[in-house]
PDB file of N, CA, C, O and CB in Angstrom:
ATOM      1  N   MET A   1      -1.891   1.513  -0.983  1.00  0.00           N
ATOM      2  CA  MET A   1      -0.902   1.759  -2.005  1.00  0.00           C
ATOM      3  C   MET A   1       0.173   0.667  -1.956  1.00  0.00           C
ATOM      4  O   MET A   1       0.575   0.122  -2.984  1.00  0.00           O
ATOM      5  CB  MET A   1      -0.278   3.158  -1.827  1.00  0.00           C
ATOM      6  N   GLY A   2       0.619   0.366  -0.750  1.00  0.00           N
ATOM      7  CA  GLY A   2       1.630  -0.676  -0.591  1.00  0.00           C
ATOM      8  C   GLY A   2       1.110  -2.043  -0.996  1.00  0.00           C
ATOM      9  O   GLY A   2       1.810  -2.820  -1.646  1.00  0.00           O
ATOM     10  N   ALA A   3      -0.115  -2.326  -0.608  1.00  0.00           N
ATOM     11  CA  ALA A   3      -0.716  -3.614  -0.953  1.00  0.00           C
ATOM     12  C   ALA A   3      -0.837  -3.749  -2.473  1.00  0.00           C
ATOM     13  O   ALA A   3      -0.562  -4.814  -3.026  1.00  0.00           O
ATOM     14  CB  ALA A   3      -2.106  -3.764  -0.284  1.00  0.00           C
ATOM     15  N   ALA A   4      -1.239  -2.691  -3.133  1.00  0.00           N
ATOM     16  CA  ALA A   4      -1.362  -2.727  -4.589  1.00  0.00           C
ATOM     17  C   ALA A   4       0.006  -2.952  -5.235  1.00  0.00           C
ATOM     18  O   ALA A   4       0.128  -3.708  -6.199  1.00  0.00           O
ATOM     19  CB  ALA A   4      -1.993  -1.419  -5.110  1.00  0.00           C
ATOM     20  N   TYR A   5       1.008  -2.306  -4.710  1.00  0.00           N
ATOM     21  CA  TYR A   5       2.365  -2.453  -5.223  1.00  0.00           C
ATOM     22  C   TYR A   5       2.845  -3.897  -5.068  1.00  0.00           C
ATOM     23  O   TYR A   5       3.380  -4.486  -6.007  1.00  0.00           O
ATOM     24  CB  TYR A   5       3.321  -1.490  -4.496  1.00  0.00           C
ATOM     25  N   LEU A   6       2.647  -4.461  -3.870  1.00  0.00           N
ATOM     26  CA  LEU A   6       3.059  -5.841  -3.621  1.00  0.00           C
ATOM     27  C   LEU A   6       2.271  -6.834  -4.471  1.00  0.00           C
ATOM     28  O   LEU A   6       2.831  -7.816  -4.958  1.00  0.00           O
ATOM     29  CB  LEU A   6       2.892  -6.177  -2.149  1.00  0.00           C
ATOM     30  N   CYS A   7       0.987  -6.583  -4.648  1.00  0.00           N
ATOM     31  CA  CYS A   7       0.182  -7.456  -5.499  1.00  0.00           C
ATOM     32  C   CYS A   7       0.703  -7.435  -6.935  1.00  0.00           C
ATOM     33  O   CYS A   7       0.741  -8.471  -7.600  1.00  0.00           O
ATOM     34  CB  CYS A   7      -1.298  -7.031  -5.462  1.00  0.00           C
ATOM     35  N   GLY A   8       1.098  -6.277  -7.403  1.00  0.00           N
ATOM     36  CA  GLY A   8       1.651  -6.168  -8.746  1.00  0.00           C
ATOM     37  C   GLY A   8       2.971  -6.900  -8.880  1.00  0.00           C
ATOM     38  O   GLY A   8       3.208  -7.569  -9.886  1.00  0.00           O
ATOM     39  N   ILE A   9       3.827  -6.785  -7.888  1.00  0.00           N
ATOM     40  CA  ILE A   9       5.130  -7.457  -7.918  1.00  0.00           C
ATOM     41  C   ILE A   9       4.963  -8.961  -7.886  1.00  0.00           C
ATOM     42  O   ILE A   9       5.675  -9.684  -8.583  1.00  0.00           O
ATOM     43  CB  ILE A   9       5.999  -7.003  -6.744  1.00  0.00           C
ATOM     44  N   THR A  10       4.026  -9.438  -7.080  1.00  0.00           N
ATOM     45  CA  THR A  10       3.861 -10.881  -6.877  1.00  0.00           C
ATOM     46  C   THR A  10       2.814 -11.503  -7.793  1.00  0.00           C
ATOM     47  O   THR A  10       2.577 -12.709  -7.729  1.00  0.00           O
ATOM     48  CB  THR A  10       3.488 -11.152  -5.446  1.00  0.00           C
ATOM     49  N   SER A  11       2.193 -10.706  -8.636  1.00  0.00           N
ATOM     50  CA  SER A  11       1.129 -11.161  -9.540  1.00  0.00           C
ATOM     51  C   SER A  11      -0.065 -11.751  -8.792  1.00  0.00           C
ATOM     52  O   SER A  11      -0.739 -12.646  -9.301  1.00  0.00           O
ATOM     53  CB  SER A  11       1.680 -12.194 -10.506  1.00  0.00           C
ATOM     54  N   ILE A  12      -0.323 -11.256  -7.598  1.00  0.00           N
ATOM     55  CA  ILE A  12      -1.490 -11.688  -6.828  1.00  0.00           C
ATOM     56  C   ILE A  12      -2.684 -10.864  -7.267  1.00  0.00           C
ATOM     57  O   ILE A  12      -2.610  -9.636  -7.325  1.00  0.00           O
ATOM     58  CB  ILE A  12      -1.248 -11.545  -5.293  1.00  0.00           C
ATOM     59  N   GLN A  13      -3.767 -11.525  -7.573  1.00  0.00           N
ATOM     60  CA  GLN A  13      -4.995 -10.822  -7.924  1.00  0.00           C
ATOM     61  C   GLN A  13      -5.654 -10.345  -6.636  1.00  0.00           C
ATOM     62  O   GLN A  13      -5.915 -11.145  -5.738  1.00  0.00           O
ATOM     63  CB  GLN A  13      -5.961 -11.737  -8.748  1.00  0.00           C
ATOM     64  N   ARG A  14      -5.912  -9.097  -6.548  1.00  0.00           N
ATOM     65  CA  ARG A  14      -6.558  -8.581  -5.337  1.00  0.00           C
ATOM     66  C   ARG A  14      -8.063  -8.740  -5.431  1.00  0.00           C
ATOM     67  O   ARG A  14      -8.636  -8.734  -6.521  1.00  0.00           O
ATOM     68  CB  ARG A  14      -6.194  -7.104  -5.112  1.00  0.00           C
ATOM     69  N   GLN A  15      -8.685  -8.878  -4.294  1.00  0.00           N
ATOM     70  CA  GLN A  15     -10.134  -8.961  -4.240  1.00  0.00           C
ATOM     71  C   GLN A  15     -10.670  -7.606  -3.801  1.00  0.00           C
ATOM     72  O   GLN A  15     -10.094  -6.955  -2.929  1.00  0.00           O
ATOM     73  CB  GLN A  15     -10.604 -10.093  -3.276  1.00  0.00           C
ATOM     74  N   THR A  16     -11.753  -7.192  -4.397  1.00  0.00           N
ATOM     75  CA  THR A  16     -12.360  -5.916  -4.054  1.00  0.00           C
ATOM     76  C   THR A  16     -13.093  -6.042  -2.728  1.00  0.00           C
ATOM     77  O   THR A  16     -13.810  -7.014  -2.493  1.00  0.00           O
ATOM     78  CB  THR A  16     -13.319  -5.445  -5.165  1.00  0.00           C
ATOM     79  N   ILE A  17     -12.908  -5.062  -1.874  1.00  0.00           N
ATOM     80  CA  ILE A  17     -13.643  -5.038  -0.621  1.00  0.00           C
ATOM     81  C   ILE A  17     -14.688  -3.928  -0.702  1.00  0.00           C
ATOM     82  O   ILE A  17     -14.551  -2.982  -1.478  1.00  0.00           O
ATOM     83  CB  ILE A  17     -12.684  -4.826   0.595  1.00  0.00           C
ATOM     84  N   GLU A  18     -15.716  -4.058   0.099  1.00  0.00           N
ATOM     85  CA  GLU A  18     -16.853  -3.146   0.000  1.00  0.00           C
ATOM     86  C   GLU A  18     -16.486  -1.672   0.171  1.00  0.00           C
ATOM     87  O   GLU A  18     -17.008  -0.821  -0.549  1.00  0.00           O
ATOM     88  CB  GLU A  18     -17.874  -3.516   1.022  1.00  0.00           C
ATOM     89  N   ASN A  19     -15.613  -1.368   1.093  1.00  0.00           N
ATOM     90  CA  ASN A  19     -15.317   0.043   1.350  1.00  0.00           C
ATOM     91  C   ASN A  19     -14.092   0.544   0.590  1.00  0.00           C
ATOM     92  O   ASN A  19     -13.569   1.614   0.903  1.00  0.00           O
ATOM     93  CB  ASN A  19     -15.110   0.259   2.828  1.00  0.00           C
ATOM     94  N   ASN A  20     -13.632  -0.207  -0.396  1.00  0.00           N
ATOM     95  CA  ASN A  20     -12.442   0.170  -1.145  1.00  0.00           C
ATOM     96  C   ASN A  20     -12.587   1.540  -1.813  1.00  0.00           C
ATOM     97  O   ASN A  20     -11.676   2.365  -1.739  1.00  0.00           O
ATOM     98  CB  ASN A  20     -12.140  -0.883  -2.191  1.00  0.00           C
ATOM     99  N   ALA A  21     -13.714   1.780  -2.455  1.00  0.00           N
ATOM    100  CA  ALA A  21     -13.930   3.057  -3.148  1.00  0.00           C
ATOM    101  C   ALA A  21     -13.916   4.221  -2.167  1.00  0.00           C
ATOM    102  O   ALA A  21     -13.322   5.261  -2.451  1.00  0.00           O
ATOM    103  CB  ALA A  21     -15.260   3.036  -3.915  1.00  0.00           C
ATOM    104  N   ALA A  22     -14.555   4.061  -1.030  1.00  0.00           N
ATOM    105  CA  ALA A  22     -14.574   5.139  -0.028  1.00  0.00           C
ATOM    106  C   ALA A  22     -13.170   5.398   0.520  1.00  0.00           C
ATOM    107  O   ALA A  22     -12.792   6.546   0.752  1.00  0.00           O
ATOM    108  CB  ALA A  22     -15.536   4.786   1.129  1.00  0.00           C
ATOM    109  N   TYR A  23     -12.412   4.341   0.722  1.00  0.00           N
ATOM    110  CA  TYR A  23     -11.040   4.472   1.224  1.00  0.00           C
ATOM    111  C   TYR A  23     -10.186   5.259   0.228  1.00  0.00           C
ATOM    112  O   TYR A  23      -9.471   6.187   0.604  1.00  0.00           O
ATOM    113  CB  TYR A  23     -10.416   3.074   1.484  1.00  0.00           C
ATOM    114  N   ILE A  24     -10.271   4.878  -1.027  1.00  0.00           N
ATOM    115  CA  ILE A  24      -9.500   5.576  -2.066  1.00  0.00           C
ATOM    116  C   ILE A  24      -9.958   7.022  -2.196  1.00  0.00           C
ATOM    117  O   ILE A  24      -9.137   7.925  -2.356  1.00  0.00           O
ATOM    118  CB  ILE A  24      -9.635   4.855  -3.422  1.00  0.00           C
ATOM    119  N   LYS A  25     -11.259   7.241  -2.128  1.00  0.00           N
ATOM    120  CA  LYS A  25     -11.795   8.600  -2.232  1.00  0.00           C
ATOM    121  C   LYS A  25     -11.265   9.491  -1.113  1.00  0.00           C
ATOM    122  O   LYS A  25     -10.962  10.661  -1.346  1.00  0.00           O
ATOM    123  CB  LYS A  25     -13.327   8.572  -2.196  1.00  0.00           C
ATOM    124  N   SER A  26     -11.148   8.951   0.098  1.00  0.00           N
ATOM    125  CA  SER A  26     -10.631   9.751   1.212  1.00  0.00           C
ATOM    126  C   SER A  26      -9.180  10.148   0.972  1.00  0.00           C
ATOM    127  O   SER A  26      -8.778  11.259   1.318  1.00  0.00           O
ATOM    128  CB  SER A  26     -10.751   8.976   2.531  1.00  0.00           C
ATOM    129  N   TRP A  27      -8.390   9.253   0.383  1.00  0.00           N
ATOM    130  CA  TRP A  27      -7.004   9.588   0.074  1.00  0.00           C
ATOM    131  C   TRP A  27      -6.926  10.636  -1.033  1.00  0.00           C
ATOM    132  O   TRP A  27      -6.084  11.532  -0.977  1.00  0.00           O
ATOM    133  CB  TRP A  27      -6.232   8.332  -0.333  1.00  0.00           C
ATOM    134  N   ILE A  28      -7.783  10.532  -2.025  1.00  0.00           N
ATOM    135  CA  ILE A  28      -7.782  11.516  -3.117  1.00  0.00           C
ATOM    136  C   ILE A  28      -8.072  12.905  -2.559  1.00  0.00           C
ATOM    137  O   ILE A  28      -7.442  13.883  -2.961  1.00  0.00           O
ATOM    138  CB  ILE A  28      -8.827  11.140  -4.205  1.00  0.00           C
ATOM    139  N   MET A  29      -9.019  12.990  -1.641  1.00  0.00           N
ATOM    140  CA  MET A  29      -9.329  14.286  -1.018  1.00  0.00           C
ATOM    141  C   MET A  29      -8.113  14.815  -0.265  1.00  0.00           C
ATOM    142  O   MET A  29      -7.819  16.010  -0.315  1.00  0.00           O
ATOM    143  CB  MET A  29     -10.538  14.159  -0.057  1.00  0.00           C
ATOM    144  N   THR A  30      -7.412  13.932   0.429  1.00  0.00           N
ATOM    145  CA  THR A  30      -6.213  14.336   1.172  1.00  0.00           C
ATOM    146  C   THR A  30      -5.147  14.852   0.218  1.00  0.00           C
ATOM    147  O   THR A  30      -4.521  15.879   0.482  1.00  0.00           O
ATOM    148  CB  THR A  30      -5.661  13.157   1.999  1.00  0.00           C
ATOM    149  N   PHE A  31      -4.935  14.144  -0.895  1.00  0.00           N
ATOM    150  CA  PHE A  31      -3.930  14.560  -1.868  1.00  0.00           C
ATOM    151  C   PHE A  31      -4.294  15.898  -2.516  1.00  0.00           C
ATOM    152  O   PHE A  31      -3.413  16.707  -2.808  1.00  0.00           O
ATOM    153  CB  PHE A  31      -3.762  13.487  -2.941  1.00  0.00           C
ATOM    154  N   LYS A  32      -5.576  16.129  -2.739  1.00  0.00           N
ATOM    155  CA  LYS A  32      -6.005  17.403  -3.319  1.00  0.00           C
ATOM    156  C   LYS A  32      -5.768  18.555  -2.347  1.00  0.00           C
ATOM    157  O   LYS A  32      -5.428  19.664  -2.757  1.00  0.00           O
ATOM    158  CB  LYS A  32      -7.487  17.341  -3.710  1.00  0.00           C
ATOM    159  N   ASP A  33      -5.952  18.281  -1.049  1.00  0.00           N
ATOM    160  CA  ASP A  33      -5.737  19.318  -0.035  1.00  0.00           C
ATOM    161  C   ASP A  33      -4.262  19.680   0.112  1.00  0.00           C
ATOM    162  O   ASP A  33      -3.928  20.838   0.364  1.00  0.00           O
ATOM    163  CB  ASP A  33      -6.287  18.857   1.307  1.00  0.00           C
ATOM    164  N   ASP A  34      -3.380  18.695  -0.043  1.00  0.00           N
ATOM    165  CA  ASP A  34      -1.943  18.936   0.108  1.00  0.00           C
ATOM    166  C   ASP A  34      -1.197  17.947  -0.767  1.00  0.00           C
ATOM    167  O   ASP A  34      -1.053  16.778  -0.408  1.00  0.00           O
ATOM    168  CB  ASP A  34      -1.495  18.809   1.601  1.00  0.00           C
ATOM    169  N   SER A  35      -0.724  18.409  -1.911  1.00  0.00           N
ATOM    170  CA  SER A  35      -0.077  17.515  -2.872  1.00  0.00           C
ATOM    171  C   SER A  35       1.222  16.912  -2.337  1.00  0.00           C
ATOM    172  O   SER A  35       1.681  15.891  -2.850  1.00  0.00           O
ATOM    173  CB  SER A  35       0.205  18.263  -4.156  1.00  0.00           C
ATOM    174  N   LYS A  36       1.816  17.523  -1.323  1.00  0.00           N
ATOM    175  CA  LYS A  36       3.045  16.988  -0.738  1.00  0.00           C
ATOM    176  C   LYS A  36       2.786  15.683   0.008  1.00  0.00           C
ATOM    177  O   LYS A  36       3.698  14.879   0.198  1.00  0.00           O
ATOM    178  CB  LYS A  36       3.670  18.012   0.208  1.00  0.00           C
ATOM    179  N   VAL A  37       1.551  15.476   0.425  1.00  0.00           N
ATOM    180  CA  VAL A  37       1.198  14.257   1.155  1.00  0.00           C
ATOM    181  C   VAL A  37       1.436  13.036   0.272  1.00  0.00           C
ATOM    182  O   VAL A  37       1.900  12.007   0.762  1.00  0.00           O
ATOM    183  CB  VAL A  37      -0.279  14.304   1.627  1.00  0.00           C
ATOM    184  N   LEU A  38       1.130  13.130  -1.013  1.00  0.00           N
ATOM    185  CA  LEU A  38       1.332  12.007  -1.920  1.00  0.00           C
ATOM    186  C   LEU A  38       2.792  11.572  -1.925  1.00  0.00           C
ATOM    187  O   LEU A  38       3.081  10.376  -1.885  1.00  0.00           O
ATOM    188  CB  LEU A  38       0.883  12.376  -3.336  1.00  0.00           C
ATOM    189  N   ILE A  39       3.704  12.519  -1.975  1.00  0.00           N
ATOM    190  CA  ILE A  39       5.138  12.205  -1.972  1.00  0.00           C
ATOM    191  C   ILE A  39       5.533  11.575  -0.642  1.00  0.00           C
ATOM    192  O   ILE A  39       6.285  10.602  -0.614  1.00  0.00           O
ATOM    193  CB  ILE A  39       5.981  13.479  -2.234  1.00  0.00           C
ATOM    194  N   MET A  40       5.031  12.124   0.454  1.00  0.00           N
ATOM    195  CA  MET A  40       5.357  11.570   1.774  1.00  0.00           C
ATOM    196  C   MET A  40       4.826  10.145   1.909  1.00  0.00           C
ATOM    197  O   MET A  40       5.527   9.261   2.401  1.00  0.00           O
ATOM    198  CB  MET A  40       4.777  12.461   2.894  1.00  0.00           C
ATOM    199  N   VAL A  41       3.590   9.927   1.471  1.00  0.00           N
ATOM    200  CA  VAL A  41       2.988   8.597   1.553  1.00  0.00           C
ATOM    201  C   VAL A  41       3.749   7.620   0.657  1.00  0.00           C
ATOM    202  O   VAL A  41       4.058   6.506   1.079  1.00  0.00           O
ATOM    203  CB  VAL A  41       1.493   8.648   1.150  1.00  0.00           C
ATOM    204  N   ALA A  42       4.046   8.022  -0.547  1.00  0.00           N
ATOM    205  CA  ALA A  42       4.763   7.144  -1.486  1.00  0.00           C
ATOM    206  C   ALA A  42       6.128   6.752  -0.926  1.00  0.00           C
ATOM    207  O   ALA A  42       6.562   5.612  -1.088  1.00  0.00           O
ATOM    208  CB  ALA A  42       4.934   7.839  -2.857  1.00  0.00           C
ATOM    209  N   THR A  43       6.800   7.685  -0.271  1.00  0.00           N
ATOM    210  CA  THR A  43       8.102   7.395   0.342  1.00  0.00           C
ATOM    211  C   THR A  43       7.967   6.350   1.442  1.00  0.00           C
ATOM    212  O   THR A  43       8.760   5.411   1.515  1.00  0.00           O
ATOM    213  CB  THR A  43       8.728   8.678   0.911  1.00  0.00           C
ATOM    214  N   GLN A  44       6.966   6.513   2.292  1.00  0.00           N
ATOM    215  CA  GLN A  44       6.744   5.549   3.377  1.00  0.00           C
ATOM    216  C   GLN A  44       6.319   4.186   2.832  1.00  0.00           C
ATOM    217  O   GLN A  44       6.741   3.147   3.339  1.00  0.00           O
ATOM    218  CB  GLN A  44       5.679   6.078   4.351  1.00  0.00           C
ATOM    219  N   VAL A  45       5.488   4.201   1.804  1.00  0.00           N
ATOM    220  CA  VAL A  45       5.062   2.951   1.171  1.00  0.00           C
ATOM    221  C   VAL A  45       6.273   2.218   0.601  1.00  0.00           C
ATOM    222  O   VAL A  45       6.405   1.007   0.776  1.00  0.00           O
ATOM    223  CB  VAL A  45       4.020   3.225   0.056  1.00  0.00           C
ATOM    224  N   GLN A  46       7.147   2.938  -0.074  1.00  0.00           N
ATOM    225  CA  GLN A  46       8.327   2.311  -0.658  1.00  0.00           C
ATOM    226  C   GLN A  46       9.203   1.694   0.426  1.00  0.00           C
ATOM    227  O   GLN A  46       9.726   0.594   0.242  1.00  0.00           O
ATOM    228  CB  GLN A  46       9.130   3.333  -1.471  1.00  0.00           C
ATOM    229  N   LYS A  47       9.369   2.378   1.545  1.00  0.00           N
ATOM    230  CA  LYS A  47      10.163   1.838   2.651  1.00  0.00           C
ATOM    231  C   LYS A  47       9.525   0.559   3.197  1.00  0.00           C
ATOM    232  O   LYS A  47      10.220  -0.418   3.473  1.00  0.00           O
ATOM    233  CB  LYS A  47      10.307   2.886   3.777  1.00  0.00           C
ATOM    234  N   ALA A  48       8.210   0.573   3.348  1.00  0.00           N
ATOM    235  CA  ALA A  48       7.506  -0.601   3.878  1.00  0.00           C
ATOM    236  C   ALA A  48       7.617  -1.781   2.910  1.00  0.00           C
ATOM    237  O   ALA A  48       7.879  -2.908   3.328  1.00  0.00           O
ATOM    238  CB  ALA A  48       6.019  -0.267   4.144  1.00  0.00           C
ATOM    239  N   VAL A  49       7.418  -1.520   1.624  1.00  0.00           N
ATOM    240  CA  VAL A  49       7.510  -2.582   0.619  1.00  0.00           C
ATOM    241  C   VAL A  49       8.934  -3.141   0.569  1.00  0.00           C
ATOM    242  O   VAL A  49       9.127  -4.356   0.507  1.00  0.00           O
ATOM    243  CB  VAL A  49       7.088  -2.052  -0.776  1.00  0.00           C
ATOM    244  N   ASP A  50       9.920  -2.259   0.596  1.00  0.00           N
ATOM    245  CA  ASP A  50      11.310  -2.715   0.602  1.00  0.00           C
ATOM    246  C   ASP A  50      11.576  -3.605   1.814  1.00  0.00           C
ATOM    247  O   ASP A  50      12.225  -4.643   1.694  1.00  0.00           O
ATOM    248  CB  ASP A  50      12.275  -1.514   0.600  1.00  0.00           C
ATOM    249  N   TYR A  51      11.076  -3.199   2.973  1.00  0.00           N
ATOM    250  CA  TYR A  51      11.256  -3.979   4.192  1.00  0.00           C
ATOM    251  C   TYR A  51      10.627  -5.360   4.046  1.00  0.00           C
ATOM    252  O   TYR A  51      11.248  -6.369   4.381  1.00  0.00           O
ATOM    253  CB  TYR A  51      10.651  -3.243   5.392  1.00  0.00           C
ATOM    254  N   ILE A  52       9.402  -5.402   3.549  1.00  0.00           N
ATOM    255  CA  ILE A  52       8.701  -6.680   3.386  1.00  0.00           C
ATOM    256  C   ILE A  52       9.438  -7.573   2.400  1.00  0.00           C
ATOM    257  O   ILE A  52       9.596  -8.769   2.646  1.00  0.00           O
ATOM    258  CB  ILE A  52       7.255  -6.450   2.914  1.00  0.00           C
ATOM    259  N   LEU A  53       9.888  -7.009   1.293  1.00  0.00           N
ATOM    260  CA  LEU A  53      10.558  -7.810   0.272  1.00  0.00           C
ATOM    261  C   LEU A  53      11.947  -8.272   0.700  1.00  0.00           C
ATOM    262  O   LEU A  53      12.426  -9.307   0.238  1.00  0.00           O
ATOM    263  CB  LEU A  53      10.662  -7.021  -1.007  1.00  0.00           C
ATOM    264  N   GLU A  54      12.595  -7.513   1.577  1.00  0.00           N
ATOM    265  CA  GLU A  54      13.955  -7.847   1.990  1.00  0.00           C
ATOM    266  C   GLU A  54      13.991  -8.692   3.261  1.00  0.00           C
ATOM    267  O   GLU A  54      15.048  -9.211   3.618  1.00  0.00           O
ATOM    268  CB  GLU A  54      14.752  -6.582   2.200  1.00  0.00           C
ATOM    269  N   THR A  55      12.872  -8.839   3.943  1.00  0.00           N
ATOM    270  CA  THR A  55      12.821  -9.594   5.188  1.00  0.00           C
ATOM    271  C   THR A  55      12.469 -11.050   4.875  1.00  0.00           C
ATOM    272  O   THR A  55      11.481 -11.319   4.191  1.00  0.00           O
ATOM    273  CB  THR A  55      11.789  -8.970   6.174  1.00  0.00           C
ATOM    274  N   PRO A  56      13.277 -11.988   5.378  1.00  0.00           N
ATOM    275  CA  PRO A  56      12.946 -13.395   5.143  1.00  0.00           C
ATOM    276  C   PRO A  56      11.539 -13.721   5.653  1.00  0.00           C
ATOM    277  O   PRO A  56      11.105 -13.198   6.679  1.00  0.00           O
ATOM    278  CB  PRO A  56      13.981 -14.308   5.826  1.00  0.00           C
ATOM    279  N   ARG A  57      10.844 -14.577   4.933  1.00  0.00           N
ATOM    280  CA  ARG A  57       9.451 -14.915   5.261  1.00  0.00           C
ATOM    281  C   ARG A  57       9.291 -15.371   6.707  1.00  0.00           C
ATOM    282  O   ARG A  57       8.291 -15.043   7.345  1.00  0.00           O
ATOM    283  CB  ARG A  57       8.943 -16.003   4.326  1.00  0.00           C
ATOM    284  N   ASP A  58      10.248 -16.115   7.230  1.00  0.00           N
ATOM    285  CA  ASP A  58      10.110 -16.626   8.591  1.00  0.00           C
ATOM    286  C   ASP A  58      10.254 -15.524   9.647  1.00  0.00           C
ATOM    287  O   ASP A  58       9.978 -15.759  10.823  1.00  0.00           O
ATOM    288  CB  ASP A  58      11.144 -17.711   8.839  1.00  0.00           C
ATOM    289  N   LYS A  59      10.681 -14.327   9.239  1.00  0.00           N
ATOM    290  CA  LYS A  59      10.814 -13.207  10.166  1.00  0.00           C
ATOM    291  C   LYS A  59       9.597 -12.269  10.127  1.00  0.00           C
ATOM    292  O   LYS A  59       9.452 -11.403  10.990  1.00  0.00           O
ATOM    293  CB  LYS A  59      12.079 -12.423   9.846  1.00  0.00           C
ATOM    294  N   LEU A  60       8.735 -12.444   9.137  1.00  0.00           N
ATOM    295  CA  LEU A  60       7.533 -11.613   9.017  1.00  0.00           C
ATOM    296  C   LEU A  60       6.394 -12.228   9.822  1.00  0.00           C
ATOM    297  O   LEU A  60       6.287 -13.449   9.936  1.00  0.00           O
ATOM    298  CB  LEU A  60       7.119 -11.452   7.532  1.00  0.00           C
ATOM    299  N   ILE A  61       5.557 -11.378  10.370  1.00  0.00           N
ATOM    300  CA  ILE A  61       4.346 -11.843  11.045  1.00  0.00           C
ATOM    301  C   ILE A  61       3.246 -11.820  10.002  1.00  0.00           C
ATOM    302  O   ILE A  61       2.824 -10.755   9.550  1.00  0.00           O
ATOM    303  CB  ILE A  61       3.978 -10.951  12.307  1.00  0.00           C
ATOM    304  N   ILE A  62       2.787 -12.999   9.624  1.00  0.00           N
ATOM    305  CA  ILE A  62       1.774 -13.115   8.574  1.00  0.00           C
ATOM    306  C   ILE A  62       0.541 -13.773   9.162  1.00  0.00           C
ATOM    307  O   ILE A  62       0.591 -14.900   9.653  1.00  0.00           O
ATOM    308  CB  ILE A  62       2.308 -13.928   7.356  1.00  0.00           C
ATOM    309  N   GLU A  63      -0.579 -13.042   9.103  1.00  0.00           N
ATOM    310  CA  GLU A  63      -1.835 -13.598   9.584  1.00  0.00           C
ATOM    311  C   GLU A  63      -2.550 -14.231   8.416  1.00  0.00           C
ATOM    312  O   GLU A  63      -2.684 -13.617   7.357  1.00  0.00           O
ATOM    313  CB  GLU A  63      -2.718 -12.517  10.257  1.00  0.00           C
ATOM    314  N   GLU A  64      -3.007 -15.443   8.594  1.00  0.00           N
ATOM    315  CA  GLU A  64      -3.722 -16.133   7.512  1.00  0.00           C
ATOM    316  C   GLU A  64      -5.132 -16.393   7.899  1.00  0.00           C
ATOM    317  O   GLU A  64      -5.891 -16.966   7.117  1.00  0.00           O
ATOM    318  CB  GLU A  64      -3.045 -17.435   7.147  1.00  0.00           C
TER     319      GLU A  64
END
């Protein structure tokens, strides 16, 4: 979720990975079991994205 958000902000085209559908499907099942999880996850994602966007690039650990 965070990666998708950052890709949208930065206009980076994401590449599809083989297990992407299974990963998303597992989250959908989790959200169906407990709808509050979506809100909790979205809150944590927003905090992580804010941190990444507010942290100077030289302070982030970026693996290339």
